[in-house]
C-alpha angles and dihedrals in degrees: 000000000000097000144007111267096204114205110359118218137165130203121239090248093055092047090051090049091053091048091050093049095043091234130128124239092219093071091056093042090054091050089052093049090049092055096255096139094187122213102003130134118258088254092054091047090053089049090053091050089052090045091051091055097040100039100250129141117294125214130188127181125202137173121228120219091266093053097258112144119225128187128210114201127185116195119240093248089050090235095128145010118205128198110205147144115263091243090057093060 
């Protein structure tokens, strides 16, 4: 684990997406906490690496089996990590 996630929460939309795909949120949360930022551009990956060192907000993007995109966002103060759909942002 590269950082403390703080309180972990998920939106109703993200939970419904996981249920529909048959996947578990924990697998994606663990990837995020390990610094596997998922399907981001090289520029966004570099931004996350800077954010990890400097204490800024972290964002990961992953695709579920059914093609649904989910985001995992950790606040800059590391007080909370939210799993959500992009349209819920």
